C-alpha positions in Angstrom: -7.6 35.9 -6.5 -10.0 34.5 -4.3 -13.1 33.0 -7.1 -9.4 30.8 -8.2 -7.9 30.3 -5.2 -11.8 28.5 -4.6 -12.3 26.0 -6.6 -8.4 24.6 -5.7 -9.3 24.6 -2.1 -12.5 22.8 -2.5 -10.4 20.2 -5.0 -7.7 20.1 -2.4 -10.4 18.7 0.3 -12.5 16.6 -1.5 -8.4 14.8 -2.6 -8.0 14.6 1.1 -10.9 13.1 2.0 -11.1 10.3 -0.4 -6.9 10.0 0.7 -8.5 8.9 4.1 -9.0 6.0 2.3 -5.6 5.4 1.5 -4.3 6.0 5.0 -6.7 3.6 6.5 -5.4 1.2 3.4 -1.8 2.2 5.1 -3.4 1.9 8.9 -5.2 -1.3 8.2 -2.1 -2.9 6.9 0.7 -1.7 9.1 -1.8 -2.2 12.5 -1.0 -5.8 12.8 3.1 -5.4 13.1 2.9 -4.7 16.7 1.1 -7.8 17.7 2.1 -10.9 16.0 4.2 -12.2 18.5 1.0 -11.3 21.3 -2.1 -12.6 18.9 -0.3 -16.3 18.2 0.1 -16.7 22.3 -3.3 -15.3 22.5 -4.6 -18.4 19.8 -2.0 -20.8 20.7 -1.5 -20.6 16.7 1.9 -22.6 14.6 3.9 -20.8 12.4 1.8 -21.5 9.6 -1.3 -20.6 10.6 0.2 -17.2 12.0 1.2 -16.3 9.1 -1.8 -17.0 7.2 -3.0 -14.8 9.8 -1.3 -11.9 8.3 -1.0 -12.9 5.0 -5.1 -13.8 4.9 -5.5 -10.0 4.0 -4.0 -9.8 1.5 -6.0 -12.7 -0.1 -9.1 -9.6 0.9 -7.4 -7.1 -0.7 -7.2 -9.1 -4.5 -11.1 -9.4 -4.2 -11.8 -6.2 -2.9 -9.4 -4.6 -5.4 -10.8 -6.7 -7.9 -15.0 -5.8 -7.4 -14.6 -2.1 -6.4 -14.4 -0.4 -9.7 -17.4 -2.6 -11.1 -19.3 -1.6 -8.0 -17.7 1.9 -8.3 -19.1 1.9 -12.3 -22.8 0.9 -11.4 -23.3 2.6 -7.4 -20.9 5.1 -7.8 -18.1 5.9 -5.7 -19.3 7.6 -3.2 -21.7 5.0 -2.0 -18.8 2.0 -2.2 -16.5 4.4 -0.3 -18.9 5.0 2.1 -19.3 1.1 2.4 -15.1 0.6 2.3 -15.4 2.8 5.2 -17.8 0.8 7.1 -16.0 -2.8 6.8 -13.0 -1.0 8.4 -14.8 -0.2 11.2 -16.1 -4.0 11.2 -12.7 -5.5 10.9 -11.0 -3.0 13.3 -13.4 -4.2 16.0 -13.6 -7.6 15.0 -10.3 -8.2 15.0 -9.5 -6.7 18.3 -12.6 -9.0 20.1 -11.3 -12.2 18.2 -11.1 -14.9 20.1 -9.1 -17.2 17.7 -7.6 -17.3 14.8 -10.4 -18.5 12.7 -12.3 -15.7 14.0 -9.7 -13.3 13.6 -8.5 -14.4 10.2 -13.0 -13.6 8.8 -11.9 -10.6 10.2 -8.7 -9.5 8.1 -10.3 -10.8 5.4 -13.2 -8.2 5.5 -10.5 -5.7 6.7 -8.6 -6.7 3.2 -12.0 -6.4 0.7 -11.8 -2.6 2.3 -7.8 -2.0 1.9 -8.9 -3.7 -1.8 -11.4 -1.1 -2.8 -9.4 2.1 -1.6 -6.4 1.0 -3.5 -9.0 1.9 -6.5 -11.4 4.2 -5.4 -9.3 7.0 -3.9 -6.9 7.6 -6.7 -10.1 7.3 -9.3 -11.8 9.5 -7.1 -9.0 12.2 -6.8 -8.2 12.4 -10.9 -12.1 12.2 -11.7 -12.5 16.1 -9.2 -8.5 17.2 -10.0 -8.3 19.6 -12.5 -5.6 19.0 -14.5 -3.4 21.5 -13.6 -3.0 20.0 -10.3 -3.9 16.1 -11.1 -0.2 15.1 -10.4 0.4 16.5 -7.1 -3.2 15.6 -5.8 -2.9 12.1 -6.8 0.3 11.9 -4.8 -1.9 12.3 -1.5 -3.0 8.6 -1.9 0.1 7.3 -1.9 1.5 10.0 0.9 -1.4 9.2 2.5 -0.7 5.0 2.6 3.1 5.5 4.4 1.1 8.4 6.9 -1.3 5.2 8.1 1.8 3.1 8.1 3.4 5.5 10.1 0.8 6.1 12.7 -0.1 2.4 13.1 3.5 1.9 14.5 3.3 4.8 16.7 -0.2 4.2 18.0 0.7 0.8 18.4 4.1 1.8 20.1 2.2 4.1 22.6 0.0 1.3 23.1 2.0 -0.7 24.6 4.6 1.5 26.1 1.4 2.2 28.4 0.5 -1.5 28.8 4.0 -3.0 29.0 3.6 -4.9 26.3 1.3 -6.0 23.5 0.0 -8.8 25.3 -0.2 -7.5 28.9 -3.8 -6.3 29.8 -4.3 -2.5 29.0 -7.5 -0.5 29.7 -11.0 -1.9 31.2 -8.5 -5.5 31.9 -8.9 -5.5 28.0 -5.5 -7.2 26.3 -3.4 -4.3 24.7 -3.0 -5.7 21.0 -6.7 -5.3 21.2 -7.2 -2.0 21.7 -4.3 -2.0 18.8 -6.6 -3.1 16.3 -9.7 -1.0 18.4 -7.5 2.2 17.3 -8.1 1.8 14.0 -12.1 2.9 14.1 -11.0 6.4 15.1 -9.6 7.1 11.6 -12.6 4.9 10.5 -15.5 7.1 11.7 -13.9 10.4 10.3 -14.1 8.4 7.0 -17.4 7.5 7.4 -18.6 10.5 8.1 -16.7 13.1 5.7 -17.9 11.1 2.6 -20.8 12.2 3.8 -20.0 16.0 2.6 -18.2 15.1 -0.4 -20.5 15.1 -4.3 -20.0 11.9 -6.5 -17.3 12.2 -9.5 -18.9 14.8 -12.3 -17.9 11.9 -14.7 -19.3 9.1 -13.1 -23.0 11.7 -13.0 -22.0 12.2 -17.0 -22.2 7.9 -17.1 -25.7 7.9 -15.6 -26.8 10.9 -18.0 -27.4 13.2 -14.8 -25.7 15.9 -17.0 -27.1 18.7 -14.7 -25.9 17.2 -11.2 -22.1 16.7 -13.3 -22.4 20.7 -14.2 -23.4 21.5 -10.5 -20.4 20.0 -9.1 -17.9 21.0 -11.9 -19.0 25.0 -11.0 -17.6 24.3 -7.9 -13.9 22.6 -9.0 -13.2 24.6 -12.6 -13.3 28.6 -14.0 -16.8 28.8 -15.8 -15.2 28.5 -19.3 -13.7 25.2 -18.6 -17.2 23.5 -17.7 -18.4 23.0 -21.3 -15.1 21.6 -22.5 -14.1 19.2 -19.8 -17.8 17.9 -20.0 -17.6 17.1 -23.8 -13.7 15.4 -23.1 -16.3 13.2 -20.4 -18.9 12.3 -22.6 -16.6 12.1 -25.7 -13.7 9.6 -23.7 -17.0 7.6 -22.6 -17.9 6.9 -26.0 -14.1 5.9 -26.7 -13.5 3.5 -24.0 -14.9 0.3 -23.1 -14.8 -1.9 -19.7 -10.7 -3.7 -19.6 -11.1 -7.1 -20.8 -8.7 -9.5 -20.3 -8.3 -10.3 -23.5 -7.2 -7.2 -24.3 -3.8 -8.6 -23.2 -2.8 -11.6 -25.6 -2.1 -11.5 -28.8 -2.1 -14.7 -31.2 -3.2 -16.6 -27.8 0.4 -15.3 -25.7 0.7 -12.6 -23.4 1.8 -9.4 -24.4 5.4 -8.9 -23.8 4.8 -5.7 -22.1 2.1 -7.1 -20.1 5.3 -9.8 -18.7 7.2 -6.7 -17.5 4.4 -5.2 -15.6 4.1 -8.3 -14.1 7.5 -8.8 -13.3 7.5 -5.3 -12.1 5.1 -6.2 -9.5 6.5 -9.5 -8.4 10.1 -7.6 -7.7 8.8 -5.3 -5.5 7.1 -7.5 -3.9 9.5 -9.9 -3.7 12.7 -7.7 -2.3 10.5 -8.8 1.3 9.7 -4.8 1.8 6.4 -6.1 3.6 8.5 -8.4 5.7 9.2 -4.9 7.5 5.9 -3.7 7.4 4.0 -6.8 8.8 6.8 -8.5 11.0 9.1 -5.1 12.0 8.4 -6.2 15.6 9.0 -10.1 15.2 12.2 -9.6 13.4 14.0 -7.0 15.7 12.7 -9.0 18.6 14.4 -12.2 16.7 17.2 -9.8 16.3 17.9 -9.4 20.1 16.0 -6.4 21.0 13.1 -5.7 23.8 9.4 -5.2 22.8 9.6 -2.2 23.5 12.7 -1.1 22.2 11.4 -3.2 18.4 8.2 -1.1 18.1 10.2 1.9 18.2 11.8 0.7 15.8 9.1 0.3 13.2 7.9 4.1 14.2 11.3 5.0 12.9 10.9 2.9 10.1 7.7 4.8 9.0 9.1 8.2 9.5 12.1 6.6 6.9 9.1 5.4 4.8 7.8 9.3 5.0 10.5 10.8 3.9 11.7 8.2 1.1 8.4 8.8 -0.4 8.1 12.4 -0.6 11.9 12.6 -2.1 10.8 10.3 -4.6 7.6 12.6 -5.3 10.4 15.6 -5.9 12.6 13.0 -8.2 10.4 11.3 -10.1 9.5 13.8 -12.5 13.3 15.4 -12.7 15.6 12.0 -12.7 13.3 9.8 -14.3 11.5 6.4 -13.7 14.3 3.7 -15.0 18.0 6.0 -13.1 15.2 5.9 -10.0 14.6 1.7 -10.3 18.1 1.0 -10.8 19.6 3.4 -7.9 17.1 1.7 -5.7 18.1 -2.1 -6.5 21.9 -0.9 -6.3 20.6 0.3 -2.6 18.8 -2.4 -1.8 21.0 -5.5 -2.9 23.8 -3.8 -0.3 21.8 -3.2 2.2 20.0 -6.4 2.1 23.3 -8.0 2.2 25.2 -6.7 5.1 21.8 -8.3 6.9 21.8 -11.4 5.5 25.9 -11.5 5.9 25.1 -10.1 10.4 22.2 -12.4 10.9 24.8 -15.1 9.6 27.4 -14.2 11.5 25.8 -13.7 15.0 23.0 -17.0 14.1 23.7 -19.6 16.7 22.8 -23.0 16.0 19.4 -23.2 17.6 18.1 -20.0 15.1 18.8 -17.4 17.9 20.5 -14.1 16.5 23.1 -12.6 19.7 24.7 -9.1 18.4 27.1 -7.0 20.0 25.9 -3.6 20.2 28.2 -3.0 17.1 26.5 -4.8 14.7 23.0 -4.4 16.6 23.9 -0.1 15.2 24.8 -1.8 11.5 22.0 -4.0 11.8 19.8 -1.2 12.0 21.6 1.4 9.7 21.1 -1.1 7.1 17.6 -1.9 7.7 16.6 1.5 7.4 19.0 1.8 4.7 17.7 -0.5 2.8 13.9 1.0 3.3 15.0 4.2 2.4 16.3 3.0 -1.2 12.7 1.3 -1.7 10.9 3.7 -0.4 12.6 6.4 -3.2 12.4 3.6 -5.8 10.2 0.8 -6.1 7.4 1.6 -4.0 6.0 4.8 -5.5 8.1 4.4 -9.3 6.4 1.1 -10.0 2.7 2.6 -9.3 3.7 5.0 -11.6 5.0 2.9 -14.7 2.2 0.8 -14.1 0.1 4.0 -15.2 2.2 4.8 -18.0 3.8 2.1 -19.8 0.6 0.2 -21.2 -1.2 2.3 -24.0 -4.8 2.9 -24.2 -6.0 0.1 -25.5 -4.2 -2.4 -22.9 -3.8 -0.1 -20.4 -7.3 -1.3 -18.3 -6.7 -5.2 -18.4 -2.6 -4.8 -18.3 -3.0 -2.9 -14.8 -5.8 -5.5 -13.0 -3.2 -8.1 -14.1 0.0 -6.4 -12.6 -1.7 -5.6 -9.7 -3.0 -8.7 -9.2 0.3 -10.5 -9.6 1.4 -7.4 -7.0 -1.4 -9.1 -4.4 0.0 -12.6 -5.1 3.5 -12.1 -4.5 2.6 -10.3 -1.4 0.6 -13.0 0.0 3.6 -15.6 -1.0 6.1 -13.2 0.9 4.1 -12.8 3.8 3.2 -16.1 4.3 6.6 -18.1 3.9 8.6 -15.3 6.0 7.4 -16.9 9.4 8.2 -20.2 7.6 11.7 -19.3 7.3 12.2 -17.9 10.3 10.9 -21.0 12.0 13.2 -23.3 10.4 16.3 -21.5 8.8 16.1 -17.6 10.3 17.0 -14.8 9.3 19.6 -15.1 7.5 17.6 -17.3 4.9 14.9 -14.9 4.6 17.2 -11.9 3.5 19.5 -14.1 1.9 16.2 -14.9 -0.9 15.0 -11.3 -0.9 18.9 -10.4 -1.6 18.8 -12.5 -4.7 15.7 -11.0 -5.7 17.2 -7.5 -5.2 20.4 -8.6 -7.3 18.2 -9.9 -10.2 15.9 -6.7 -10.3 19.0 -4.8 -11.1 19.8 -6.9 -14.5 15.6 -6.5 -15.2 15.7 -2.9 -15.3 18.6 -2.6 -17.5 17.6 -5.4 -19.7 13.8 -4.4 -19.8 12.7 -1.5 -18.4 12.3 1.5 -20.8 12.3 5.4 -19.7 8.4 6.7 -19.8 9.2 10.5 -18.0 7.8 13.3 -20.5 6.7 10.7 -23.0 2.6 11.2 -23.6 0.5 7.9 -22.9 -0.6 8.1 -26.8 2.5 7.3 -27.4 3.1 4.0 -25.5 
């Protein structure tokens, strides 16, 4: 029994280390939430510049995700994960010392490179070291780590702001609290960099560079002795069959394949329902709605908790209920909750753009917003990524996933960039009315175009 447990524990340790990259992904994405107003005041930036300061990271994400895979194939998974940890460190420190918008954007771009790379490297490494019998559960650590990272950033931001008296207030060593919010990311970044030293290279990569003895040595700690030879043979055969993803894979007679358009549309809808407005601008949103800064940051912590709970529910349900029912239920739930928020913001917004809510209206807004987060977290959040990994056949999978993922980063950038402009120009009701419209469209999209993939082998696609 003990001999059987050791490979499982070792696989869990390696997956947990790799998943810290996912934690940093979530942390770096969400840490800006509590700082938006403070850095806008500190840098004297406009709503457009403020929006780009937040969204700039997403441009870095696209670049990081694009290059990380190729670099990992050339240099190995472990060195590139180490470099990613260093980029997280640089971004966290630099964002905190920035004295102007340009400098801040540069450091956020660096953080974006790291986030994009982590989004590729962590699941790749986990899938390559995990035994087949527990690969699904270990792979789910990545998504769980991301939402825990988001929650942790919200919690730390709230603790720092509460201690300092606000994100703009002076905190330790006469330094503004918002700087410490960014510097808090240094701690998990250092842990990640140190722990990467203690994990081995991916056996798949070692076989690819003709270092089979080293791959065999690592596999002895991950698999039973009778599985090692067959696993090495399978890796070698799969490497011979595969080719690097080419963008031409997704075209037929000069046109993008319909299934790829469905993947791109899934990515677009996942972002256009406005979920990242909650995670990037939550404190601004709730302060605009009339809450104090302290209460707005506390609401962020609640949002992060709901996000974790809904992700756990999704992990439990996705193989039982199926992908399409989860998406459809999520779309209906988001339409209803976003609709309630839009109506509330319309009724309570003055001609000057200010929101004035009664205690009942404020409570209703809080409930609707967190039901919206739950509906997204149990459906479109994780399910889109599962579908993108399953819906394409082997021939086009690499290029199709890359294309759909790129569309997701672009959509994320558009939503993140436009929210401050919508808020300044029209108010919260306009932004949330737009997100409600896309939630309604997503219902008809799921009913018309999404096919169930539950229980099907990848070769059947």
